[in-house]
N, C-alpha and C positions, 0 to 999 in steps of 0.2 A: 638549631631549628631552621635558621634562615638558609643555611647551605642545603639542607635536605629539601626545603621548599623549592629552591632554585633548581636543584637537580631533578626533582620530580616534574616540575613544569617544563624543563628542557627535554626530558624524556618524553613527556606527553606531546610536546610540539613535534619532535622527530617522529614519533609513532603516528601522528595524524598526517603529517606532510609526506612522509616517505611513500606510502602506498599510492597516493595521488600522483606523485612524480613518476613512479614506476609505470603506472597505468597510462599516463600521458606519453611516455616514451615508447611503450610497447604497441600502442594502437596507432599505427601510421595510416591505416586505411579507414576513412570515415564510413560509418555504417548508419544508415537511416532506416528506421523501422516505422512503418505507417500503421498506427493503431486507430481503431474507430474512436471518435470523440465520445465524451460522456453523453452528450445530447443525442447523438445518433444511436448509441446503444440503448438509451432509455426509450427512445421512440420505437425501436424494434421490440423492446420488451413490452411496451404498452400495446403495440399492434398484436403481439401474440396473445396477450391477456384478453383483448377484445375479441380475438378470434375464438379463444376457448369459451368465453362467455356466450358467444352467439351460437355455439354448437348445440345440436339437439342431443341432450344427454340421456334421453329416455330409453334409447335402444342400445346403450353401451353396457358392457358387462361390468361387474364389480371391480375387477382388476384394472380395466381401462379407466374407470372413474377414479380409482385410487392413484393411478399414474398421473392423471390430470391434476389431482389435488397436490401431489408431491411436486409436479412441475410448477404449479402456481406458487407454492411455498418457496421454491428455489428462485423463481422469477422475482418474487417480492424481496427476497434477501439481496439479489443482485441489483435491484432497482434502488434499494436504500443504502447500499454500500458506497464507499468512496469518500465519506466525510470523516476524516480523522487526521490526527497529527502524528507523524512518525518521526521518532528521534533515533539517531544512531548512537552506538555505544560511546563514541568519542564525544558527541554533543552532551550526552548525559554526564560523562566524566568532567567535562569543562564546566557544566552548570554546577556540579557538586563542588568542584574546586573554587569557583567563584563564590558560592554560598559560604564555604568555609572561610574564605578570605574576608568577605564582607561582614559576617556575623562575629568575627573575633573582636 
């Protein structure tokens, strides 16, 4: 049992470290991506929502009103997104292994 535990943990260590080392060796040119910050994106979403609310909707057709409603729903989803915890498969496996070792 002890040998298999050591073998499994060594395999997990190699499986987790190997892709990171390969990626570090392959990417020799640094790449910078400039993405809008969350605050900038949220302020743009709020500006669009206020713009839609100020519109005169009395002369719009039904399809245009429906389009505005769907746009508002998608804006609401984008505004509320972003708060979550993301775990990789390797992290989940490590947590499971730690729980198995602790709870024995």
